[in-house]
C-alpha positions in Angstrom: 7.2 8.6 16.2 10.4 9.2 14.0 10.4 11.6 11.2 12.7 11.8 8.2 13.7 15.1 6.3 14.0 13.9 2.6 13.4 15.3 -0.9 12.2 18.6 0.5 9.5 17.2 2.9 9.2 15.7 6.3 7.9 12.2 6.3 6.5 10.5 9.6 6.9 6.9 9.8 6.9 4.0 12.2 10.1 1.6 12.4 9.2 -1.6 14.4 11.0 -4.8 15.0 14.6 -5.9 15.4 17.2 -4.5 13.1 19.1 -7.8 12.4 16.3 -10.3 11.5 16.9 -13.2 9.1 14.1 -11.9 6.8 14.3 -8.8 4.6 12.7 -5.8 6.2 9.1 -5.0 5.1 7.9 -1.6 3.7 4.1 -1.2 3.9 2.4 1.6 1.9 -1.0 2.8 2.8 -3.9 3.7 0.4 -6.0 6.7 -0.3 -7.2 8.4 1.7 -5.7 6.7 4.7 -2.6 6.9 6.9 0.1 4.7 8.2 -2.3 3.3 11.1 -4.0 1.3 8.3 -1.2 -1.1 8.7 -1.0 -1.2 12.5 -2.3 -4.6 13.0 0.3 -6.1 10.5 3.1 -3.9 11.8 2.6 -5.0 15.5 2.2 -8.8 14.5 5.3 -8.8 12.2 7.3 -6.9 14.7 6.3 -9.4 17.5 7.4 -12.2 15.2 10.9 -10.7 14.8 10.5 -8.8 11.5 11.6 -5.2 10.9 8.5 -3.2 9.5 8.7 0.3 8.1 5.4 2.1 7.7 5.4 5.8 6.5 2.7 8.3 6.1 2.8 9.3 2.5 3.3 12.9 1.6 0.1 14.7 1.9 -1.3 12.3 4.4 -1.2 11.6 8.1 1.6 13.5 9.9 3.7 14.1 6.8 4.2 17.3 4.8 1.2 18.4 2.8 1.7 19.7 -0.6 -1.0 20.7 -3.2 -1.0 20.4 -7.0 -0.4 17.0 -8.5 1.5 14.2 -6.9 2.3 11.3 -9.3 2.9 7.8 -8.1 6.6 8.2 -8.8 6.9 10.8 -6.3 5.6 8.5 -3.5 7.8 5.7 -4.8 10.9 8.0 -4.7 10.1 9.1 -1.2 10.0 5.5 -0.2 13.5 4.9 -1.7 14.8 7.9 -0.1 13.4 6.6 3.3 15.2 3.2 2.9 18.4 5.1 1.9 18.1 7.1 5.1 17.6 3.9 7.1 20.6 2.2 5.4 18.3 -0.4 3.7 19.3 -1.3 0.2 16.1 -3.4 -0.3 12.9 -4.7 1.3 9.7 -6.6 0.8 7.4 -3.9 -0.6 3.7 -4.1 0.0 0.7 -1.8 -0.6 -3.0 -1.7 -0.7 -5.1 0.2 -3.4 -3.1 3.3 -4.2 -0.5 1.9 -2.0 -0.3 -1.2 -4.2 0.2 1.1 -7.4 2.9 2.8 -5.4 4.5 -0.5 -4.7 4.3 -1.4 -8.4 5.7 1.9 -9.4 8.6 1.3 -6.9 9.2 -2.0 -8.5 9.1 -0.3 -11.9 11.7 2.3 -10.9 13.8 0.3 -8.4 13.4 -3.4 -9.3 16.8 -4.3 -7.8 15.5 -3.1 -4.4 12.5 -5.2 -4.2 12.8 -8.5 -2.2 9.2 -9.4 -2.6 5.9 -7.8 -3.6 2.5 -7.7 -1.7 -0.2 -6.1 -3.9 -3.6 -5.9 -2.2 -6.9 -4.5 -3.4 -5.2 -2.9 -6.5 -5.0 -2.7 -10.2 -2.2 -2.6 -12.8 -3.5 -1.1 -16.0 -3.3 2.6 -16.6 -6.3 4.9 -15.7 -9.1 5.0 -18.3 -10.4 8.3 -19.7 -13.5 8.0 -17.6 -11.4 7.4 -14.5 -9.3 10.3 -15.1 -12.4 12.5 -15.2 -13.8 11.0 -12.1 -10.6 11.4 -10.1 -10.3 15.1 -11.2 -13.9 15.8 -10.2 -13.3 14.0 -6.9 -10.2 16.2 -6.3 -12.1 19.3 -7.2 -14.8 18.3 -4.6 -12.4 17.5 -1.9 -10.8 21.0 -2.2 -14.1 22.7 -2.3 -16.0 20.7 0.5 -13.4 18.9 2.6 -13.3 15.3 3.4 -16.5 14.6 5.3 -19.1 14.2 2.5 -16.8 12.1 0.4 -15.7 9.9 3.4 -19.2 9.1 4.5 -20.3 8.3 1.0 -17.5 5.8 0.3 -17.4 4.1 3.6 -19.9 1.4 2.7 -17.7 0.6 -0.2 -14.4 0.5 1.6 -15.6 -2.0 4.1 -18.1 -4.8 3.6 -21.5 -5.1 5.1 -20.3 -8.0 7.1 -17.5 -5.9 8.5 -19.6 -3.1 9.4 -22.1 -5.4 11.2 -19.5 -7.8 12.9 -16.6 -5.3 13.5 -18.1 -1.7 13.7 -14.8 -0.6 15.2 -12.9 -1.4 11.9 -15.4 0.8 10.1 -15.1 3.6 12.6 -11.2 3.4 12.2 -11.5 3.8 8.4 -13.9 6.7 8.7 -11.5 8.3 11.2 -8.6 8.0 8.8 -10.6 9.4 5.9 -11.9 12.4 7.9 -8.4 13.2 9.1 -6.9 13.1 5.6 -5.7 16.6 4.5 -7.9 17.5 1.4 -4.9 19.2 -0.3 -2.9 16.0 -0.1 -5.7 13.8 -1.1 -6.6 15.8 -4.0 -3.0 15.9 -5.2 -2.8 12.1 -4.9 -6.0 11.7 -7.0 -4.7 13.9 -9.7 -1.4 12.1 -9.7 -2.9 8.7 -9.7 -5.1 9.6 -12.7 -1.9 9.9 -14.6 -0.5 6.5 -13.5 1.5 4.5 -15.9 0.8 0.9 -17.2 2.4 -1.4 -14.8 1.7 -4.6 -16.6 5.1 -4.5 -18.6 7.2 -4.2 -15.5 5.2 -6.9 -13.7 5.7 -9.3 -16.4 9.5 -8.9 -15.5 9.1 -9.4 -11.8 11.5 -12.0 -10.4 10.6 -12.0 -6.8 8.0 -13.7 -4.6 4.7 -12.0 -5.1 1.4 -12.1 -3.2 -1.8 -10.6 -4.6 -4.7 -10.2 -2.2 -8.3 -9.3 -2.9 -11.4 -9.1 -0.7 -14.3 -11.0 -2.2 -16.7 -8.2 -1.5 -14.5 -5.3 -2.9 -16.4 -3.1 -5.4 -13.4 -1.0 -6.3 -11.0 -3.7 -7.3 -12.7 -7.0 -7.9 -11.1 -10.4 -8.0 -10.6 -10.1 -11.9 -8.1 -7.2 -11.2 -6.3 -9.5 -8.8 -6.2 -12.4 -11.2 -4.8 -10.3 -13.8 -1.9 -9.4 -11.6 -1.4 -12.9 -10.6 -1.3 -14.0 -14.2 1.2 -11.4 -15.0 3.9 -12.1 -12.4 5.6 -15.3 -12.8 4.8 -17.5 -9.8 2.5 -15.1 -8.0 0.0 -16.4 -5.5 -3.4 -15.1 -5.2 -5.3 -15.0 -1.8 -9.0 -14.1 -1.8 -10.2 -12.9 1.6 -13.8 -14.0 2.1 -16.2 -11.4 3.3 -13.8 -8.4 3.1 -14.2 -5.3 1.0 -11.5 -3.0 0.0 -9.4 -3.2 3.2 -8.8 -6.9 3.8 -5.9 -6.4 6.0 -8.2 -4.4 8.6 -11.3 -6.3 8.0 -10.0 -10.0 8.2 -6.5 -9.8 9.5 -6.8 -13.4 10.6 -7.1 -14.3 7.0 -4.7 -11.7 5.6 -1.7 -12.0 7.9 -0.8 -15.6 7.4 -0.4 -15.0 3.6 1.8 -11.9 4.4 3.9 -13.9 6.8 4.2 -16.7 4.2 5.4 -14.3 1.5 8.0 -12.8 3.8 9.3 -16.3 4.6 9.5 -17.0 1.0 11.5 -13.9 0.3 13.8 -14.9 3.2 14.3 -18.4 1.8 15.2 -16.9 -1.6 17.9 -14.9 0.2 19.1 -18.0 2.0 19.2 -20.0 -1.2 21.4 -17.2 -2.8 23.9 -17.9 0.0 23.3 -14.7 1.8 24.8 -12.6 -1.0 21.6 -10.6 -1.3 21.6 -7.4 0.9 18.7 -6.9 3.2 
């Protein structure tokens, strides 16, 4: 497992696949309170298909440096940009799920010239509401006081659908393991920062790259209406609804999720080819 020293922290990440593929590299950003293993099925499949895939543990999660306080989305996005710099990559297809999707939107807002395509799964574009800010602050306080166990077990049934828990119990076990392993300080800092998230709708209206929006049909956190809003904001965006999936469609139904992801990468590669190869990876 490689690590990167950047912006005063150590970031753990996986870097899979060939370095000279025809398609742009893919950067996948995990959600809260997970780690980079959330994307393992996609990273393995894409690398086997000849794509380069970079999957970091966000600061505060997994094997990366843990810092308390408040961590806004912009910090995560700037970490991702610094990681691409370290790897010599001027751009990538950037994808994320839930909080990871908001980080992908923030990356696009800050560095639109570096985005070759967007994958926005189980996520929401508007800023947090007053009620949501209070709820996230209370959740952060609880994680610091009690640890991850109670919170993780309470939200598990909302993270993965009843169908997934019944038919694929190992997926539910993996999701619970990730949540139980999350450092409370890092998770709390992310919650506080996410409560301050900006409105990503204006920047999405200006997006000029292939964009895929994905939603699980059984997701109680980010319903299909949130996904439709993003689809309608981004010119030419496509929406994929994953039947029977909850908040983690990539893990719950990879056989439905992955073809859409691969098609998006192919579209980004085609755009690059149409430009005569003048667009850097």
